[in-house]
C-alpha positions as CSV (number, residue, x, y, z in Angstrom):
1,X,-10.3,-19.4,6.7
2,X,-6.8,-19.7,8.0
3,X,-5.1,-16.5,9.2
4,X,-2.0,-15.0,7.7
5,X,0.1,-16.5,10.6
6,X,-1.7,-19.8,11.0
7,X,0.7,-22.3,12.6
8,X,3.6,-19.8,13.0
9,X,5.5,-19.3,16.3
10,X,6.1,-15.6,16.8
11,X,8.4,-14.3,19.5
12,X,7.8,-10.8,20.7
13,X,10.2,-8.9,23.0
14,X,8.6,-6.3,25.2
15,X,5.2,-7.7,24.4
16,X,3.3,-6.7,27.5
17,X,1.9,-3.4,26.4
18,X,1.9,-0.7,23.7
19,X,2.9,-1.8,20.2
20,X,4.2,-5.1,21.5
21,X,0.9,-6.1,23.1
22,X,-1.0,-5.0,20.0
23,X,1.3,-7.2,17.9
24,X,0.6,-10.2,20.2
25,X,-3.1,-9.6,19.8
26,X,-2.9,-9.3,16.1
27,X,-0.7,-12.4,15.7
28,X,-3.0,-14.4,17.8
29,X,-6.0,-13.3,15.7
30,X,-4.0,-14.4,12.6
31,X,-3.6,-17.9,14.0
32,X,-0.1,-17.8,15.5
33,X,1.3,-19.1,18.7
34,X,3.1,-16.3,20.5
35,X,6.0,-16.2,23.0
36,X,6.5,-13.0,25.0
37,X,9.6,-12.0,27.0
38,X,9.4,-8.8,29.0
39,X,11.1,-7.4,32.0
40,X,7.8,-6.3,33.5
41,X,6.4,-9.5,35.0
42,X,3.2,-8.2,36.7
43,X,2.1,-6.2,33.6
44,X,2.9,-9.2,31.3
45,X,1.0,-11.8,33.3
46,X,-2.0,-9.5,33.6
47,X,-2.0,-8.9,29.9
48,X,-1.8,-12.6,29.1
49,X,-4.6,-13.3,31.5
50,X,-6.8,-10.9,29.6
51,X,-6.4,-12.7,26.3
52,X,-9.0,-15.1,25.1
53,X,-6.4,-17.2,23.2
54,X,-4.0,-17.4,26.1
55,X,-3.6,-21.1,25.5
56,X,-1.5,-20.1,22.5
57,X,0.7,-17.7,24.5
58,X,3.7,-18.2,26.7
59,X,5.0,-15.4,28.8
60,X,8.1,-15.2,31.0
61,X,10.0,-12.5,32.6
62,X,13.4,-12.0,31.1
63,X,16.0,-9.3,30.6
64,X,17.1,-9.2,27.0
65,X,20.2,-7.4,27.9
66,X,21.6,-10.8,29.1
67,X,22.3,-13.5,26.6
68,X,21.8,-16.3,29.2
69,X,18.2,-15.2,29.9
70,X,17.4,-15.0,26.2
71,X,18.8,-18.5,25.7
72,X,16.9,-20.0,28.6
73,X,13.6,-18.4,27.4
74,X,14.2,-19.6,23.9
75,X,14.8,-23.1,25.0
76,X,11.5,-23.1,27.0
77,X,9.4,-21.7,24.2
78,X,10.8,-24.0,21.5
79,X,10.0,-27.0,23.7
80,X,6.4,-25.7,24.0
81,X,5.6,-24.3,20.6
82,X,8.4,-25.5,18.3
83,X,11.0,-23.4,16.4
84,X,10.4,-19.7,16.2
85,X,9.4,-18.7,12.7
86,X,8.9,-15.0,13.3
87,X,10.7,-12.6,15.6
88,X,9.5,-9.1,16.6
89,X,12.3,-7.1,18.3
90,X,10.0,-4.6,19.9
91,X,11.5,-4.0,23.4
92,X,13.0,-0.5,23.7
93,X,13.5,2.4,26.0
94,X,13.5,6.1,25.7
95,X,16.5,8.3,26.4
96,X,16.3,12.0,27.1
97,X,19.9,12.9,27.6
98,X,22.5,15.6,27.1
99,X,25.6,14.5,25.0
100,X,28.0,16.2,27.5
101,X,26.5,15.1,30.8
102,X,25.4,11.6,29.8
103,X,27.5,8.9,31.4
104,X,29.0,5.9,29.6
105,X,26.8,3.6,31.7
106,X,23.7,5.4,30.6
107,X,24.8,5.2,27.0
108,X,25.5,1.5,27.3
109,X,22.1,0.8,28.9
110,X,20.3,2.5,26.0
111,X,22.2,0.6,23.3
112,X,21.9,-2.6,25.2
113,X,18.2,-2.6,25.0
114,X,17.5,-0.6,21.7
115,X,20.2,-2.2,19.5
116,X,22.4,-5.0,21.0
117,X,19.5,-7.0,22.3
118,X,17.9,-7.2,18.8
119,X,21.0,-8.8,17.5
120,X,21.3,-11.2,20.5
121,X,17.7,-12.4,20.2
122,X,18.1,-12.8,16.4
123,X,21.3,-14.7,17.0
124,X,19.3,-17.2,19.1
125,X,16.4,-17.8,16.7
126,X,18.3,-17.7,13.4
127,X,19.9,-21.2,13.4
128,X,16.5,-22.9,13.3
129,X,15.3,-20.4,10.6
130,X,18.4,-21.1,8.6
131,X,17.8,-24.9,8.9
132,X,14.2,-24.5,7.8
133,X,15.1,-22.0,5.1
134,X,12.3,-19.7,6.1
135,X,11.5,-17.1,8.7
136,X,10.9,-13.4,9.2
137,X,12.4,-10.8,11.6
138,X,10.8,-7.4,12.2
139,X,12.8,-4.8,14.1
140,X,10.9,-1.9,15.7
141,X,12.9,1.2,14.9
142,X,11.5,4.7,14.9
143,X,11.1,7.8,12.7
144,X,14.0,9.1,14.9
145,X,16.2,6.9,12.7
146,X,15.6,9.5,9.9
147,X,14.9,12.7,11.7
148,X,14.9,13.6,15.4
149,X,14.8,16.6,17.8
150,X,16.7,18.0,20.6
151,X,16.8,15.9,23.8
152,X,16.6,12.5,22.1
153,X,20.3,11.7,22.3
154,X,21.2,8.8,22.0
155,X,17.8,7.3,21.1
156,X,18.1,8.4,17.5
157,X,21.6,6.9,17.2
158,X,20.4,3.6,18.6
159,X,17.4,3.4,16.3
160,X,19.5,4.4,13.3
161,X,21.8,1.5,14.2
162,X,18.8,-0.8,14.3
163,X,17.9,0.1,10.8
164,X,21.5,-0.5,9.7
165,X,21.4,-3.9,11.5
166,X,18.2,-4.7,9.6
167,X,19.8,-4.1,6.2
168,X,22.9,-6.0,7.1
169,X,21.0,-9.1,8.5
170,X,18.8,-9.1,5.4
171,X,21.9,-9.5,3.3
172,X,23.4,-12.1,5.5
173,X,20.4,-14.4,5.6
174,X,18.6,-13.6,2.4
175,X,20.1,-16.6,0.6
176,X,18.4,-18.8,3.2
177,X,15.0,-17.2,2.3
178,X,14.8,-15.4,5.7
179,X,13.5,-11.9,5.6
180,X,14.5,-9.0,7.9
181,X,12.7,-5.7,7.9
182,X,12.2,-2.7,10.1
183,X,9.1,-0.7,11.1
184,X,9.7,2.9,12.0
185,X,6.6,4.1,13.8
186,X,5.9,7.8,14.3
187,X,3.9,9.2,17.2
188,X,1.8,6.3,18.7
189,X,-0.4,6.1,21.8
190,X,2.0,4.0,23.9
191,X,3.4,4.1,27.4
192,X,6.7,5.6,26.1
193,X,4.8,8.4,24.4
194,X,2.7,9.1,27.4
195,X,5.8,9.1,29.5
196,X,7.4,11.7,27.3
197,X,4.3,14.0,27.0
198,X,4.0,13.9,30.8
199,X,7.3,15.8,31.0
200,X,6.2,18.5,28.5
201,X,3.9,21.5,28.7
202,X,0.1,20.7,28.5
203,X,-0.2,22.3,25.0
204,X,2.5,19.9,23.6
205,X,-0.1,17.2,22.8
206,X,-2.1,19.6,20.6
207,X,1.0,20.8,18.9
208,X,1.9,17.2,18.0
209,X,-1.6,16.6,16.6
210,X,-1.5,19.8,14.6
211,X,1.6,18.8,12.7
212,X,0.2,15.5,11.5
213,X,-1.4,15.5,8.0
214,X,-4.1,13.2,9.4
215,X,-4.6,15.3,12.5
216,X,-4.0,12.4,14.9
217,X,-1.4,9.9,16.1
218,X,-1.4,6.2,15.6
219,X,-3.1,3.5,17.6
220,X,-0.8,0.6,18.5
221,X,-3.0,-1.7,16.5
222,X,-2.2,0.2,13.4
223,X,1.5,-0.4,13.8
224,X,0.8,-4.1,14.6
225,X,-1.1,-4.5,11.4
226,X,2.0,-3.6,9.4
227,X,4.3,-5.8,11.6
228,X,2.1,-8.9,11.1
229,X,1.9,-8.3,7.4
230,X,5.7,-8.3,7.2
231,X,5.9,-11.4,9.3
232,X,3.5,-13.2,6.9
233,X,4.1,-14.9,3.6
234,X,2.1,-12.1,1.9
235,X,5.3,-10.1,2.3
236,X,7.4,-12.8,0.8
237,X,9.6,-10.5,-1.4
238,X,10.0,-7.7,1.2
239,X,13.4,-7.7,2.9
240,X,16.0,-5.1,4.0
241,X,13.3,-2.5,4.1
242,X,12.5,0.2,6.7
243,X,8.8,1.0,6.6
244,X,7.9,4.3,8.1
245,X,4.4,4.1,9.6
246,X,4.1,7.7,10.7
247,X,0.8,9.1,9.4
248,X,2.7,11.2,6.9
249,X,4.6,13.4,9.4
250,X,7.9,12.6,7.7
251,X,6.6,13.9,4.3
252,X,6.4,17.5,5.4
253,X,8.7,20.4,6.1
254,X,8.8,22.0,9.6
255,X,6.5,25.0,10.0
């Protein structure tokens, strides 16, 4: 039986580990061909080498802050797998900063990865989607787009912008039957979360678990399942949405 993404060409930014890698694995399992662009070449190549279906994967190092690198990567993968029919704007970076001491360069770097790059990659793949009158884009935002906590400036601002970009793009390309949605994960067992918890007191992890209604945080594959559903034709009437995949943490008051 064919998978949900049988024959599709899915492009995943930052697809070497965490939610991105889990999305690659799920998309392959659903029958897709997958292109990965990531700044971490060694990690990316090791990940691809571990995949059984690596003949349906193309990886290249690329910095999505630069339009020329996006364009070169896109041209290569289209020549190999055909037009991109699904895009996952997954690449992102944390920012623990102070609004007074943060520099303009630091601000620009966060927004270049977490917001501007999503538009630039979408800009590259949209002409073919528009011509085909089909396609799906999934932007990986965060629960920080809705509620955040001290020290996550300007990450929350960038992710809020990404949700706004999602709504706006959905309106722009909806007439061409292209869908644009966001996924807002909560706490997930990723490198970024591990990086954050490493800077916190040892008891922080248990505190995080305790505030979750389900008593645990997500596995990357649980986020990937939702992403690949939104990429597929089974979500054919879902667009302009922001799906919170947070284990219910956003449903409760503090305390």
